[in-house]
N, C-alpha and C positions, 0 to 999 in steps of 0.2 A: 734503082732508085726508089721505086715503089716496095720492094722487098724490105729495103733497108728502113723506110719509115715505118713500116709496119713491126718488123722486130725492134726497132726502138718503142715502140709504142709500147709492146708487150713487155719490154724490159722494164719500162716505167710503171706499168701495171703491176709489175712484178713487187716491184720496189715500194709502192704504195700501199699494198696489202697489209702490212703490220702497223702502219698508220692509219688507216681508215678504220680497222678493227679498234685502235685506241681511241677514235674518237667518239664523241657522244652522238650517236646516230637516231636513234627513236626515243620513245616515251617510256618510262620506267616499266620495269618487267613486273612490278607489283602494282596490283591494281586494286585491291581491297581497302578498305575503308582502316585507317590506324586506329590502336587503341584510345590513342591518349591526342590531346593537341599539343603535345610538347614540341619545341621548333627545336631543329638541329643548330649546333654550335658554330657550322661553317657549312657553305655551299658544299653540297656532293657528299654529304656526310650519311645520307640515307635517300634511297629511292633515285639512284643516279639514272641516267639515259641508259638505253639498251645497245647493245651490240648484237652484231650477228657474223659468226663464223664464215667466212668466206669459203676456205677448202671443204669437199666432201668429206664427212667422217661416219663413221656407224657405231651404234653400241650393240654389242653382239653378246647374249646370253650363252655364258660357257658351262654354266651347271646351275641347277635350281634345287640342288640337294645336300648343301649346307644347312646348318641347323643353328638358329643366332647367331651368325658370324660378327665378331665385334673388331676384330683388329687384322692388320694385313701388315708382313715385313717381306720384304724383297730379298731374296737368297743370291748369293753372287753368279750363280748359274740361269738367274732368272723366275726360278721357281718361286712359289709364295708360299710363306708359314701364315697361315690363317688361325685365329682363337675363334671359340665357340662359347658362348656366354654361359652355359651350364659346366665347362671346366675342361675342354679339349683343344689341343693343337693339333693341326693338322698340314700336311705337305700337299699343295693343290699345284698342279701344273697349269701353265699357260694355256692349254687345252681345254683344260676344266676337270681333270682327273683327278680325283680324292682320295689320299692315301687315309691309312688307318690313324687312328689316334694315337699320339705318341704318349708312353708313361713316363711317370715320373713327376706330373704336375700336383703340387701340392693342393688340397682340398680348397674350394672356392664356396663363398656363400652366395651363390644364385639368385637370391629374394629381391625384389623389387628391380633396382637398376645395377643390382652389384651381378658379379660373376668375375669370368674370365676375361680380361679388358684388352689395353692395347699390348705392343709387342714390337721388337726390334732386334735387329742382330748386329751383332759387334763388327765394329768397322774392318776389324781384322779376322771375320768370320772362316776364310778361308784356311787360316793357319789355327786359330783357338776354339771355333764351332760354338763359339758361347751366344746365347738367346739370353732375352731380358723379357719379362713382361709383367704388366700392372693386373692386380686383382682385389676383391674384396677379402679379407682376411678377419676371420672371427677371431677377437681378443677378450678376453674377461667378460663374456657374456655381453659384448658389445662388438661393433665392426669398425674397418677401418680400409683405407686404400694403402696397399702393401706393393711392393716391386720384389720379384724374386728372378735368380739367373740360374744357369744350367748349362751344361756343354751336350750339345746334341749329337748322340751316339754315331761310332761310323757306319752302323747298318741303318740310321735313320729311325729307329724304332721306339727310343728312349731318350730321356734326359737324366745326365750323369750328374753328382755331385752338385745338387740342386739344394740351394740356400736362398733364404727370404734376407734381403739386405736391407730392407728399409720399410718404414712403417709410419704412414702421415696419423700423427697423433695430434691429441686424443681421439680414442677409439669413441665411438657416439652409437648408442643401441637405435639404429635408424638404416634405411635400406635406398635411401635415395643420396644423390649427388655426389656419386664418389669420383669424379673426373676421370682419371684412369690412362690417360694416353702418355705413352713414354716413347721418347726418341733419342738418339745417340748423335751428338753434335759432333764435328769435324776433328775436336781436340780428344774425341773419346771421353766425354763427359756425359751423362744422361740428364735429360730433362724429363718430370712426372708434374702432369698436371693432377691437382685436387679440386673436390669441390667443397662448400661450407655446409654440407650435409641437409640444406634443404630447410630444417626447421626453424622456427623464430627463433629457439633457443640457442641453436649452434651459428645460426647467420651473422650476427655481430664478430664471430672469429675470424672472419674475412679479412677484418681490420685489424686484428690481434696479431703482430709479428712473433708473438710466444706461442703461436698455434700455427699447425701445418694444414689447416682446413682453408680451404678457398685461396690456395696458392699456386705459383708454378715451384718446382722445386728444382735445383741442381745439385747432382751428387756426382760421387767417382762411383766405379764398378763394382765398390765394395761397400756404398752405401753410406759413405762419407760424405759431410760437406764439401762441395768443392771449393777448391783453392781461390780466393778471390770474390766469394761471394759477398754481396754488398750489407750484410748484418752480422759478418764474422768479428767476432771480439766485442759485441755489443751485448749489455746487460739484456736480461729479459727478451732476449730476442734467440729464435731458431736459426742457426748459421746455414741450413739448407736452403732458406728461401732465397728464391731468385726476386718475385715479384708476388704482389698481394693484392687485396681488394677484389679477389675475382668471385664470381657466383659459383659456375659448374663447367669449367673448362674440358671440353672432349676434343678440339683440336689442337695440333702443335706441328709446327713444321718450320724449317729452317731456309729463308731465302737463298736461292742459289747464287745471286751475286754480291750480296752485302752483307751475307753470313749471319744476318741479325734473326731473332725468333719472332716466329706471328703465333697469333693463337686466335680461335674462336671459342664463345664462351654462350651458353643458353643465357637468356633472359626470363622473365616470368611471363605476364602477357605484353609481349613488344619486350625491345631492348635487346634482342640478341645482338652481340658484338663481335668485332673482327679488331683487334688489336695488335700493335706492334711493341713487343715485350721488352723493357729495356730494365738493366738492374737496378733494384733497388725501389721502383716506383708503383706509387698505389693508383689501381686501377678502378678504385670508385665504389664498390659493390659494399654495403646497401646504401651507402649514403648519397651518390648521384645515381641514376638511372633513367632509361628511355624507355622501362618497361611500367606496368602497375602490377597490383597483385592479382592473383587469378580470380578473387572474390571479385574485381572491380575497385576497389579500393586503393587509395594512393600508398606507395611505398615510402614508409618514414615521412620525411617534410617535403616531399615530391617534389625534389631540385634535380636538374640536369647536370649543372656546372659548378664547380667549385674550385678554388684556387688550391693548387698541390695535387689536385686529383687529375690522372690523365683522362682524356676525353677517347673515345674508339676512333679509329680511323673510318671506321663504317658500323652503322647498325642498321638492324631491321625492326619493322613493325607495320605490320604483323610479325610474328616470328617465323622462322624457318626450321628450327631446331639444328643447328649447324653441329655435327658430330666431327668425323674425321677429315684433314685437309692437307693437300699436298700442292708445293710449287709446281709446274711444268716447266721445264727446261732441256732443250737439246735433243727435242724428237722432232719427228717428221712433220708435225703440227705447227710450223716454225710461227704462224700467228699467235699462238699461245703461249708463246716464251715469256717465262718469268709471270704467267699469271696464274692467280690462284685457284684452285678448285674445291668446292665444299660438298661435302654430302650433306645432304638434307633430309632429315628426319619427316617431319610434319610438313615440310615443304614439298617434298617426295620428287625431288630433282635433286642432278648436280648442279652447283651454282659455279659458274666461271665470274671471276672478278678480274679486271683489267687494271693493274696499278701502274701510276706513273707519279715518281717522286713521293714514295709513301701515301698517295691518294688514290681513291677508287676513281676510274674515270668512265668505265662500263659494266655493264653487268648483263648475263645471258643464262639462260635456263638450258640444260641440256639433261634428256631422258625423262621430261616432263610427262610424258603419255604413258610411262611405264606404271604408274601408279604402285612403287616402290619407296619403302622406308629405308634412304641409302645412309648407311653406318661408317664408314670408312673408304679411303681413295690414297690410291698410292701409284707413282709411277713406276711402270716396270722397266727392266732392262732393256727391252725393246722399244721404248720409249712411248707404248701406249699408256693408257689410265687404266688402274684395275680398281674396280669399285665392289663393295658387298652389299647387300640389303639385310633388313630384319628377317625377310620373308624367306632368306637363304639362298640368294642368287648372287652369282659373280658374274660381273661385266666386264668386257674389253672394250676400252673406247680408242677407236684410232682412227687415221685417215684411210679414206676407202683407196 
């Protein structure tokens, strides 16, 4: 009888673990003073209570020999395609072996925040070997975020039949806020994130649906506006736009259960955002924001809520500088199932957000002692998380 009771208790503990992880357990992980006294629109929109992963896991450095890696794509066999900001794409094994640079990549403008940015492989890569990547493209003495595609050769040394399929116009003679994440949805359509190019002169274009700046873009693999886009057929609007009112989106991921698109974007001083992206919606920048200017002045009218403008699911003040993101699903770390993981640059950690019914209910910081600027993160075929840093490291985060 004693053994039965012990087994029952163990089973109950196992069943309860995900529920405990989802509960608000401790003080918020953020302890620094906010940049403003702005109030959230609803409880739990910022500084949610902390959670702690129950299962033992480890973050292991696989290599430190990458050069400013920016984007990760997972190949069907589990190896990683990794972009380097200077303009190189390399195949890296999950053991950390780095391949030679793949030839055929068009020139990028690596100045400022530009360079070779996000990358993804086609859903049918096993048969068509197609790769898509975003980069800063020099056009008429200005720069824009562009998407190119090419076929990885059989010997994996080059990209064949490369073409630039899309440019986010207008181009601008600046080197900041390119966005630059690109992912493929289950339906085979591409999502691209763009920035509003940072400067005050371009910032208002985030609200202009006749500009591709400060947007989430949805296109076909030929670079055409995706069928069913919200502004198709409307005058003075770009048909490729999916959502607008964004500042600088560097994180895109699709929820593994709902199929909805989520994003992260940079705020100025304060106001980093996590958003659930719905077609045709306006996410507010620069009309509403939970951030202030780098100078300390207010942004615009210093308002945080306005009818018709979407509220972020979650925001950060001070910022963590959220770059690439991924949802965890189906791996050995079962308590992480459907959690959102964010690679944090200035925050120098991997942020874990527990999300229930589209609301954040817990936050945890992973690898916070590594002193690394985390740039992108993806879940591998083996169920582990793989993340790269600006300093050149590739980590594997997995159950012990």
